[in-house]
C-alpha positions, 0 to 999 in steps of 0.5 A: 863131925869133928875128925876130918878137920886137923888142928893144923895143916896136913902136909904130904909133899910128894914132888918138887913144886917148883920143877912142875911149874917149870914144866907147866911153864914149858907146856903152855909155852909149847901150846902157844908158839902154835897157837891159831888166833882167828877166834883167840880173845882180844879183850877176854883173859884166857891162857897164852895155850891150853884149856881153862876153866873156872876162875880162882882166887880173885881179888884186889891186893897191894894195888893190883887186880889178880885173877887165876883161873884153872889151867891144863897147861900140856892139852887144849883139852881138859886134865889135871887141874893147875892155876894160871895167873894174870894180873892188872893195875887198872884191869884194862892192861893185863900182864901174865904171871908166872903158873901158881899151882901145880899138883905136888902134894898127895892130897892135889896130885891129880888136880889143884882144884877150884879155890878162892882168896880171902885177905885176913885182918892182918892184911895178908892173903890166904888161897883155899883151894880144892885138892883132887884125887883118883882112888881109882886112877884107871876108870876116874870113878871115884874122886876124893877131895879135900880142902887145902891152905896155901900163902903167897910168898910176896905182895905181888903173889907171883908164887905161893907156899902149900901148907896143906889139907885143912879140912878132909872128906868125910866119905860115910857122908860124902858121895865124891863130890866135896870141892871149890872152898869160899872162904869171908869173915861176918863179926869176928868169925871166919866162915867157909862154904863149899860144894857137896853131893851128899851121901844120898846125893843131894847138892848142898852147901856145907859151913864151917868156921873158924878163928885163925882162917887156918883150924876150921870147924864144921857147924852145919848144911848151910843149904840143899838144893831143893830139886832131888834131880841136882846132885851137887852144887859146884863153884858155890859163892856167898855173900850179901848186897845192900837192896834199894831200901838199905837192907841186906840181903844174902845172893848164893849162888852155885852151879847145879849139877844135875838140873833138868832142861824145862822150858826155857830154863836149863838148857846147858849141861849144867847151870849156874845161877843164884837165890836171894835171901836171908842168913844169920850167922850159924843159921841155914840161908834162908831162900826167898826167890827161886833159882835164877841164870846168872847168864842166859847164853850157851856157854857160861858156867863156874862164877866167882866173886870177890868184894873189891874191899876199902873204898872200891866195895864192888861185889865184881864176878867172873865167869868161865865160857865153858864149850859144852862141846868136845871137841870144841872148835878152838881146841885145835887152835893149841887153846880153849876157854876164856873168861866172861868180862868183869862184872859188877853185881847189885840189887836193882829197884825191882830186888833182883840182880844186875849184873853190867860190865865194870865201868873199866869197861869204856875206857877200852874204846879207842873210837866210836862210830855213831849211827844215830836212829835207824829205821828199817822197812820190813825185811831190810837189813843195814851194814853196820860194820864190813869188819868187826873183830873187836867192838862193842854195840849200844843199841836202843830199840824202840818197840812202839815204833817196830813192828817187826817179829825179831829184829836185831844185829848179826854179828860174825857175819862172813860171806858164805852166810854164817853169823849169830843172830842177837836180837828181840824176838816179839813173839816170845817176849825175849832176847835170843841169841840164835847161832842156827847159821854157824858153821863152826862149834855148836848151834841152837839159841838161847833167850833172856826173859824181859819182865812185863815192866820192861815189856811196857817201857816201850824201849830196849837197850841192848849192849853187844860185846863182840870178840874174835870167837864170842858175843856178850849181850847185856840187856837193859844195863844187866837185868839179864846177859847172854855170853856165847861162844861164836866161831865166826867163817874165815874172811870179813865179819860184818855187822848187820843191823835186821828186820824181819816180818816188819819195820825195826825203828832203833833210837840210836846205835853206837859201835866202839872199836875196843882195844886189846887187853894186852894178852894175846 
């Protein structure tokens, strides 16, 4: 299979890219001028206006952190994709950069889809992304997706030049899903993988190699999902980590389109997860674990990680908080979609993945209120904050001294009786995010499991980030995470500590007010 990998990029411009970018900037500005901020995040990345989804092109380059994201600049609903862009010197104070990509080629005329960034041996950065077009634009039943290359025009990454198509789609071997390239180097060889729906509608990741980062050669299927219901592995990721003994493991990540709900598993429309295993160049990935969720919340999808490089060397991941409903409440406010906090990926002592907020997040703390130890009697409540718009809560529950069937934090608690419940459920042995009383948005609950060792330890550490319209819950240092939208009702948004059908002993509880990251 070499007929779909041209020796040099194929470039077919059909629109003036700069003119399309200028139109997109105007579109975002018009939406931003009318935006309502009742749920707009203070310390999560979101577009000034319009719709966003997948994080793209993540990198640390010439002293700045860069986050690109899928953007529809003309509506708060999904539409023809562009790449939005923000950057930061410290991951705390962010600034908006010009929109990077708009549809302008024959190959990306209906959308500049997701992709990644890679820094070559020459120190220069390249962008790899999927160009999207509909074969039948009228009914959007068949898409033709190809991989493209672009190079930045400057070290600030404020503009880029599209170089053209580097991998065409072999339509006889693909059921039209063919997207989201991830590029890395192992040894002397550059590798690329992306998600594919095979002709048999099986979710796969294909592997390509290159010596110059421009001309690519098909190698093999890197991985096929064992579940025949999974027809596409969207937004794939692939990277090595060291375990506690210094052994190299490879983590393969993807969003499994077509996975079916089963008990607590696969409760979202599509489910982003990973497997841990081994890989040798030239071979296939060999999993050693089952498919596990990156995040157990209602609204997590399309994560992308990158290695910070240099002395830093952290593997950092952002996810998209997908609404998974249409219309989503924020759509009427002129925007929709935000990214999660940046998380560092490591392997824990038990060999499983841990994703904790990057250390920089602690510098967002504006002040701290230490509640100390708290004991609640059965069915009792205590107000932790009368009105919390952007806070972080660190709480340790003493499981051995607590008898409550359910206990935890009622966040975004408003006078109409609505709240989102972040709780430990003793009957399930799980941490729960429950939105059953919320006035706006989807309801339902999600759970994160605790291992036998965690339950036997007698303590449960929760780190809860509450923004204007969302909550992220980090369990025991990031062994599990739950990310969910929480569209608060009107009025003050209290936080209450509660115990149900038994007592609650909290050995420590601190509340930190958090600063804005500067994108409001």
